N, C-alpha and C positions, 0 to 999 in steps of 0.2 A: 504494500500500500504506500502510495506517495506521501511524503511529508509536506506540510504547508508552512511556508515561511511568511512572516510579516516584514515587508521591505519598505513600507511607507506609511506614514500617519499624518492625519490632518484633522483639525477641528476649528470651529468658530462658535464662541459663546458670548455671553454678556461680558465676560472677563477678557476676551480677545482670542488670539490663536492658541494652538496647543501649548506652546511654551508659556505664554502668559496665563492661560487657564491653569496649567499644572502648578506653576510657581505660586499663583494667588491662592489656590486651594491648599497647598502645603503651608502657606503662611497664615491660613485661617481667614482669608478675606472673602467677602461675599459680593456677588454682583446683583443680589436681590435688592432693588432700590427703586421705589417710585411706581406709578400706575402703568407705565408703558403706553403704547398707542391705542389700546382698547381698555380703558379703565374698568376695573371690576372690584371685587371685594377686597383683595389684598395686594401687596406689592408684587411685582414680577421681576424676573431677570431678563430684561429686554436688551437687545443689541442696539446701540445708539444709531440714530438716523432712520428708524423704522416708520411705518411698517415695511417688512421685507417679504420678498418672495422666497418660499421654501427652495425653489430651484436655484436661486442666486446663492443662498447659503450653502447648498449642496456643492455647487461649483467651487466656491471658495475652499471648502474642506478637501474636495477632490484634487484641486491644483496643488495644495500642500502635500498631499499624500503621493502624488505622482512626481513632484519635484522636477517638472519640466519634461519628463519622459512621455512618450506616446507609444506604448507597447503595441505590437501587431496583434490584431484581433482581440483587443481588450474586451473582456466580459464585464458586465455591470449587474450587481444585485443591490437593490435599494430597499429602504424601509421608510415608510411615512404614514401618518394617519390622516392628514388633511390636504396633502398636495399643495397646490397654490390657491387654496380656498379664499384667501383674502381678495383675489381678483374677482371671484364670483360674488362675494359679499358686496364689493363695490358696484358691480354691475347690477345686482339686485336692488341696491339702494337707488341707483339711477332709474331703474325700471319702475320702482314703487312711487317715484315722483313724476312719472309720466314719460320718461325717456325710453329709448329702445336699448335693450341689452346688446352689448358688443359681442364680437366673435369669441372672446375669451370666456364667456359665461359658462359654457358647458365643459370645455377642455380643462379649465382651471380646477374643476372638482375632482379630476381623476388622480388617484394616489400615484399612478405611474408617470404623471407629468414631469416631476423632477428627473427621473431616470431617463425619460425620453429626451429632454433638453440637454441633459448631461452627455448622453451618447452623441448627440449632434455636435455639441461644443468640443468634445474630445476626439471626434472621429472614431468612436468605438464601434467596431463592426462585429464583435463577438455576440454571444447570446446575452439577453437582457431579461431581468425579472424584477418585479416589485412585490414586496411582502407588506401586508398591513395587518399586523397582529397587535394593535393598540400600542401600549408603551414598551412592548418587547420587540417592536418592528426592527429597530437598528441591530439588536443582538441577533435576531432571526436572520437578518441579511448576512451578517458575518458568518454565522454557522452554516448557512446554505452555500455561501461562497467558498468556504473551506471544503465542504463536501464536493463541490465542483472541481476544485483543484485536486483533491485527494483521489477522486474517481477518474480523473483524466478528461472530464467534460470540457475543462478550460485550463490553460496554463497560467494565465494572469487574470485576476479578477479584482475589480474595484468594488469594495463593499462599503455602503454608506447608509446612514440614517439621518433624516433631516425633517424638521418641522419648524415653521415660523408661527408666531402668535397670530391669531385671528379672533374675530368676535365670537365665533362659535365655541372655540376652545375656552376663552376667558369666561363667557357667560354660562357655558355648559357645565364647567366644573363648579362655578359659583352656585348654580341651581342644585347641584348635588350636595352642597354644603361641605365640600371637601377642601376648600381653600382656607389657609390660615390668614388671620387678620394682619399678622406681621411675618417676617421671614421664617421659613419653616425650620423645625428643630428635630431632625431625624433621631429616633431612638431616645428622645427626651421624655421623661415622665409627664411633662406639661405640654407635650406636642398637641397641636390643634388642627393640623392639616398640612397640605402641600403648598408650595409656592411654584407657580408656573414659570417656565423659562422657554427660550427658543435657541436654536442652533443647529449645527450639523457636525457629524463626525465621519471620517473615512479611513479605511485601512486598505492598503494594497497587498494582496495575497498572491503568492506564486509558488510553484513547485520548488522545493528546497534545493535540489540538485542544479536546476537551471539557474536559480538565483546565485548560487555559489560559483558556477562556471562563468557568469558574466561579471563577477566581482562585486555583487551587491552587498550592502551592509544588511545582514539579517538581524533584525531587532528582537524577534522572538518567533516562536512557533505556535500555531493553533493546534493543540493536541487533544482536544475533546470538545464535544458539543452535545447538549441535551435539550430536548423540548418535550413538554408534556402539558396536558390540559386538565384543569381541576374538574370540569363538568359539574360545577357547583352553583355559581351565582354570576349575574351580569357584571357586578362591580366589586363584590367582596371576595377576598381569597378564601380558600378552604381553611377552616380554623386550625387544622392540624398540618396544613401545608402539603397536602397529598401530591399535587402536581409539582410543587417546588422541590420536594424530596426526590421525586422521580427524575426531574431534569438534572439535579445535582449529581445523582448517582450515574446517570448516563454520561455526563461530562467527565466524571472521575474515571470511568472505565475500570481498568485494572490498577490504577494508581491508588495506593493506600491513602486514606483520608488525612493521615498525619503528615503527608508530604506537601500539602497545600499550605503555603505560608501566609497568603493574603487573599481576602475576598473583597471585591468592590461590590458593596451591597446595594440593593435597590433603594432601600431607606427613604421612603417618600415623606415621612413625618405624619402620616395618617395613623389613626389608632390601630385599626385592625391589621393593616399591612405590616407595620413595624413589629407588632406583637407576634404575628405568625412568623415573620422572617427571623426575628431574634431567637425564637424557639428552634426553628429548623437549623439555623447555623450552629447553635450551641450543641445540638444533638448530632448533626451530620458531619460538621467540621469543627470539633471542639478545640483544636489547637491553633486554628487560623485567626490571625488578626483581621479585623474588618472595619470598614468605614463606608459612609455614603458621601458623595460629593454634591448631593442635591442642595445642601445648605449653602453651597458656593455658587452653583449655576442654575438652581431651580430645577423643576421637573421638565425636561425638554421633550417629553412624550416620545414620538417615534424616533427622535434623534438620540434618546438617552442611552440605549444599549451601545451604539457605535461610539459616542463620545466617551462613555465610561470605559469601554474596552481600549480606546486609544490612551486614556489616562492610565489604565492598568498596565499596558505594555510599557509606557513611559516609567511607571513605578519600578518595573523589573529592570529596565535598562539603567536607571539612575540609582537603584537601591534605596529609594525613599517611598514610603507609603503615606499618602495624604491622610489627614485627620477628618473626623466629622466636624463640619463648620456650624456653629450656632448652638450646639448642644451644651446644656449646662447641668441639668439634673438627670444623670444617666439611668435609663431603665435597662440597658444592656451594655456589656463590657466592650464597647468599640474604642477605636483609637482617638485619644484626646488631643494628640499633637502629632505633627509629622514625625515619623519613625524611620530612622536610617537602619535598614537591614536588607541584606541581599536574600532574596527568595528565588527558588528555582521554578516553582509552580504557583500560579494564581488563578482565581476564578472570578468572573464578573457575572452577576445574576440580575435578571429583570423579571418581575412578576406583574402581569398586566391585567387590565379589565378583560372580562370574558374568561378569566382563568388561564390565560396563556403564560406559560412559565418557560424561561430560557436560561441556560447556563452555558458559558463558553470558558474553556480552560486554555490558558496561555502558559508557555514554558520558555525558560531562558535557553 
């Protein structure tokens, strides 16, 4: 079976590019500040200059990951929950005032729109796929992309997750009463909900042998991928983490659990998700340090898995695990400050609405 190398990383968040995002998270700084372009219940982690197109954010992250390369027959696997819905919302507003909707009204709603525009911009002629598994979309994209490389379906795959803020997202989560009035506090006893964010993350994956032959810098390897469904509730996780456990065990494979040194947790700051996740991590990976970076960048929805995987790879490369940002009264033993420690194996997890659970293992 072919091995999967990570040879490029990119992201854009309210804190900046990957370098700026990683450094700020390690320093305990947060980009959750202010109402953003679609004011709702609580502050958001908005990228300056918005509102933005999801497609534009995806391209920014992709260009970072590619580093100027244009591989032959580049394949693309993307993850998104809303596509370029902001365009459709704007067109609907115009129509509701008596105007005629423009040509972007329908195509902007498609979750595949960012991947389509990315393929055009990059001249990518390989296979293309978009996954929309709620807040696990970006992680699902990386897992499927790794499967494509491992199986020989593609030699080089750009995997990304991207979501920009839009009115539907802000007011939809507000109507669910899932948004905190202040910045989110993952795994805090006084947590009151999530903080929305926006952004994109991208990873360039290729077959390990080919990467080494061309002299590429191999940042890490994707060594495991698990996906499972709770089959339980539309928005709440299974109380015992049935799907989360199954995804974790699939990602571990034959690797003993005590070999995992770090977990980039989903950690939304909501009552039920954090409660379930803390229990699952304590029982399935008792020796692993863990933290959520959502206190720094907010919950970026379909982008979360890809951004958090990019940060996880960066943590392996630099030997620094970022802390939980904003947490004060701990309900679970997560990382309180940036921790300098080399680990060989790490896992990033995302547990989404609809009971979609994904875990991806990366190894040095």
